C-alpha positions in Angstrom: 96.3 152.2 84.5 93.1 151.5 86.7 92.2 154.1 89.6 92.6 151.4 92.3 96.2 150.4 90.7 97.1 154.1 90.8 95.8 154.8 94.6 98.0 151.4 95.7 101.3 152.3 93.9 101.2 155.9 95.4 100.1 154.7 98.8 103.0 152.5 99.0 105.4 155.2 97.6 104.6 157.3 100.4 104.1 154.8 103.1 107.8 153.9 102.2 109.1 157.5 101.9 107.6 158.5 105.0 109.2 155.2 107.0 112.1 155.9 105.7 112.4 159.8 106.7 111.6 158.5 110.5 114.1 155.1 109.9 115.0 155.5 113.7 111.3 155.3 114.9 110.4 152.3 112.7 110.8 148.7 113.1 112.6 146.8 110.2 109.7 145.6 108.8 108.1 149.0 108.6 110.7 150.1 106.7 110.1 147.7 103.7 106.4 148.7 103.8 105.6 150.1 100.1 109.1 149.7 98.8 107.6 147.6 96.0 105.5 150.6 94.9 108.7 152.8 95.5 110.4 151.0 92.6 107.4 151.0 90.4 106.8 154.4 90.6 110.5 155.0 89.9 110.4 152.2 86.8 107.6 154.0 85.3 108.7 157.3 85.4 111.8 156.2 83.9 110.3 153.9 81.1 106.7 155.3 80.8 104.4 155.6 79.4 104.1 159.3 80.3 100.7 159.5 80.8 100.6 156.6 83.2 103.8 158.2 85.1 102.1 161.9 85.2 98.8 160.1 86.7 101.0 158.5 89.5 103.3 161.4 90.6 99.6 163.5 90.5 98.2 161.0 93.1 101.4 161.1 95.4 101.3 164.7 95.5 97.5 164.6 96.4 98.2 162.3 99.4 101.0 164.1 100.9 100.7 167.0 103.5 101.7 170.5 102.6 104.4 170.3 105.3 106.3 167.3 103.1 105.1 168.3 99.6 108.4 169.9 98.8 110.3 166.1 99.4 107.9 164.8 97.0 108.2 167.8 94.7 112.0 167.6 94.4 111.4 164.0 94.2 108.9 162.2 91.6 107.7 165.5 90.2 111.0 166.5 89.4 112.5 163.5 88.2 109.0 163.0 85.9 109.5 166.9 84.5 113.2 166.0 83.5 112.4 162.5 81.8 108.8 163.3 80.3 108.9 167.5 80.4 108.5 167.6 76.6 105.8 165.3 76.3 103.7 166.3 79.4 104.6 170.0 79.1 100.8 171.2 78.1 99.5 168.7 81.2 101.9 170.6 83.5 100.8 174.2 82.3 97.2 173.2 82.9 97.7 171.6 86.1 99.6 174.8 87.1 97.1 176.9 86.1 94.2 175.3 88.1 96.1 174.1 91.3 98.0 176.7 93.1 99.5 173.6 95.3 100.7 171.7 92.2 102.3 175.2 90.9 103.8 175.5 94.5 105.3 171.9 94.1 106.6 172.7 90.7 108.2 175.5 91.8 110.6 173.7 94.4 111.9 171.4 91.3 115.5 171.8 90.1 116.3 172.0 86.6 119.5 172.2 84.7 119.6 174.2 81.2 120.0 171.6 78.7 117.5 169.2 81.0 114.9 170.1 78.0 114.7 172.0 74.6 114.3 175.7 75.4 111.1 176.3 74.2 109.7 173.7 76.8 111.9 174.7 79.6 110.6 178.4 79.4 107.1 176.7 79.1 107.3 174.9 82.6 109.2 177.6 84.3 106.7 179.8 83.2 103.9 177.2 84.6 105.5 177.7 88.0 105.4 181.0 88.3 108.8 181.8 87.5 109.7 179.8 90.6 112.3 177.7 89.0 115.8 178.8 87.7 117.5 177.0 85.8 121.0 176.6 86.3 123.8 175.8 84.4 126.6 173.4 85.2 128.6 176.3 86.4 126.1 177.6 88.5 125.5 174.4 90.2 129.1 174.2 91.1 128.8 177.6 92.8 126.1 176.1 95.0 127.8 173.4 95.7 130.5 175.4 96.8 128.4 178.0 99.0 127.0 174.7 100.9 130.3 173.5 101.4 
């Protein structure tokens, strides 16, 4: 994917998510700005190829301010790691080792035991400075009970 195409999709994705976040303040036309790019990024994360999805998610994370980074980590980054973590584990480790902001975002994602094979899961947890704590189904139910 060309850089300009990656930038267009990432910019549209961020525009759409931010408009949804302030839906009460945006007019109807604004709310739909970036919707096509939002769907394109979701489809790419789902269907691949993994290296294109990786570049798109990195571009999204570069575009968002620090105070909103967690929102995007828990969205496209988490989806990317769950779907393509096995294929991308080396790239994830390399990016986390060179970029503290990415490492922090990685630590914001949720993973379940079983989302990835144990070797790759351990490598990604380590890349996050062990900020990711994979939970099993039983742990999820405990978390839901606590928040209810």
